[in-house]
C-alpha positions in Angstrom: 7.1 7.1 -18.2 5.3 4.4 -16.7 2.2 6.4 -15.8 2.5 7.1 -20.0 2.1 3.5 -20.8 -0.4 3.4 -18.7 -2.3 6.5 -20.2 -1.4 5.0 -23.9 -3.2 1.4 -23.3 -6.0 2.7 -21.7 -6.7 5.2 -24.8 -5.8 2.1 -26.8 -8.3 0.1 -25.1 -10.7 2.9 -25.0 -11.3 3.0 -21.2 -13.6 6.0 -19.8 -14.0 7.6 -16.7 -16.4 5.0 -16.0 -13.6 2.4 -17.0 -11.5 0.6 -14.5 -7.7 0.8 -13.8 -7.0 -2.5 -11.5 -3.2 -3.0 -9.8 -2.0 -6.6 -9.5 1.4 -6.0 -7.5 3.2 -4.8 -5.3 3.3 -1.4 -3.2 5.0 0.2 -6.6 2.9 -1.3 -8.5 -0.5 -0.2 -6.8 0.8 3.6 -6.2 1.4 3.7 -9.9 -1.8 2.1 -10.9 -4.0 4.7 -8.6 -2.0 7.6 -9.9 -2.8 7.1 -13.2 -6.4 6.4 -12.4 -6.1 9.4 -10.1 -4.7 11.4 -13.6 -6.8 10.2 -16.9 -9.7 11.8 -17.7 -9.2 13.7 -14.4 -10.2 10.3 -12.4 -11.1 7.3 -13.5 -12.5 4.2 -11.2 -10.2 2.2 -9.6 -9.3 -1.6 -7.8 -6.5 -2.5 -6.0 -4.8 -6.4 -5.6 -2.2 -5.7 -3.2 0.3 -9.2 -4.1 2.6 -8.5 -1.3 2.2 -8.8 2.9 4.1 -4.6 2.7 1.1 -3.5 0.3 -1.7 -5.2 2.0 -1.1 -4.2 5.0 0.1 -0.1 4.3 0.1 0.6 0.4 -3.0 -0.7 -1.1 -5.3 1.7 1.4 -5.5 5.5 2.0 -5.3 6.5 -1.6 -1.9 8.0 -1.0 -0.1 7.9 -4.5 3.0 8.9 -5.6 5.7 8.2 -8.1 9.5 9.6 -8.0 10.9 12.8 -10.1 14.2 12.2 -11.0 16.0 11.8 -7.4 12.8 12.6 -5.4 11.1 10.0 -3.5 7.7 10.3 -4.2 7.9 13.9 -5.5 4.2 14.0 -7.4 1.0 12.6 -6.5 -2.2 12.6 -5.2 -4.5 11.2 -3.1 -7.1 8.6 -5.1 -8.4 6.0 -2.6 -9.1 2.7 -4.1 -13.0 2.4 -5.1 -12.3 -1.9 -4.4 -9.0 -3.5 -2.2 -8.9 -7.1 -3.2 -7.1 -8.8 -0.4 -6.1 -12.6 -1.8 -3.6 -14.6 1.3 -2.4 -17.0 -0.7 -0.8 -14.7 -2.9 1.7 -14.3 0.4 2.7 -17.9 -0.3 5.0 -16.9 -3.2 7.1 -14.3 -1.1 10.7 -14.8 -0.2 11.1 -14.4 3.4 12.9 -11.1 3.2 9.4 -9.6 1.8 7.3 -10.9 4.4 9.8 -9.8 6.9 9.5 -6.3 5.5 5.5 -6.5 5.0 5.7 -7.9 9.2 8.0 -4.5 10.2 5.2 -2.6 8.8 2.4 -4.4 10.7 5.0 -3.8 13.7 4.6 0.1 13.5 0.6 0.0 12.7 0.2 -1.8 15.9 2.9 0.6 17.8 0.3 3.5 16.3 -3.0 2.0 17.4 -3.5 -1.9 18.3 -1.3 -3.1 21.1 -2.9 -6.9 21.2 -1.7 -6.6 17.3 1.9 -6.3 18.5 1.4 -9.0 21.5 0.2 -11.5 18.7 3.3 -10.5 17.0 5.6 -11.0 19.2 4.3 -14.1 20.4 3.4 -15.8 16.9 6.6 -14.6 15.1 7.4 -17.9 14.0 4.2 -18.6 13.0 4.0 -16.1 11.0 7.7 -15.8 9.9 6.4 -19.3 8.2 3.0 -17.4 6.3 0.6 -19.4 8.1 -2.5 -17.9 6.1 -4.9 -17.4 9.2 -2.4 -15.4 11.4 -1.0 -13.6 8.3 -4.9 -13.1 7.0 -5.8 -11.6 11.0 -2.4 -9.6 11.0 -3.6 -8.2 7.5 -7.1 -7.2 8.6 -5.8 -5.5 12.1 -3.8 -3.4 10.2 -6.0 -2.3 7.5 -8.6 -1.4 10.6 -5.6 0.8 12.1 -4.8 2.7 9.0 -8.3 2.9 7.9 -9.7 5.0 11.2 -6.2 6.9 10.6 -7.3 7.7 7.1 -10.4 8.2 7.4 -9.6 11.3 9.8 -7.4 12.6 7.9 -7.1 11.5 4.6 -5.0 14.1 2.7 -2.4 14.5 5.1 -3.0 17.5 7.2 -2.5 16.6 10.8 -3.1 12.9 12.6 -2.0 10.8 9.4 1.7 11.8 9.8 2.0 9.3 12.2 2.1 6.5 9.6 5.2 8.4 8.0 7.0 7.3 11.1 10.3 5.9 9.4 9.6 6.3 5.5 11.2 9.9 5.9 14.4 8.6 7.2 14.3 4.9 4.7 13.8 7.7 2.4 16.6 9.4 3.5 19.2 6.6 3.5 18.2 5.2 0.6 19.0 8.3 -1.2 22.7 8.4 0.5 23.5 5.1 0.2 
């Protein structure tokens, strides 16, 4: 229903295929905007502005879009990378600690997959990260995007190597369903 609302608003605004949808928000907003952009007029331009740490280090990069269908999590989707990804670290200052922790958990996963030095940084400077040190958060986001970008560049459509990015997601979605 939300995608339909986006389509209707884009049509009413006269957005053409050369127009741009902009998603500003967390992972769900980025996914929804990318999903809608991939379908509107068979694909219009897309820019994403993630506002949570989790979205910055994971959801906004890679073009994997999906929406829930009934009780099935992320069942309908496409692969549609954003033309622009705009990261604004000061947005993180407004996040509750629980959201920062969630993003840092994803950063740990990313570090385990491809940046051992980042893992050491996350362990050594945990308190500063949890306090929201902007330079340290920026470095964490940058390094996560490098790791994820390298994986996605080699496997955009998740036909091999990219499956490692699902580490934890499959189990978490199953847990959400039964809980």
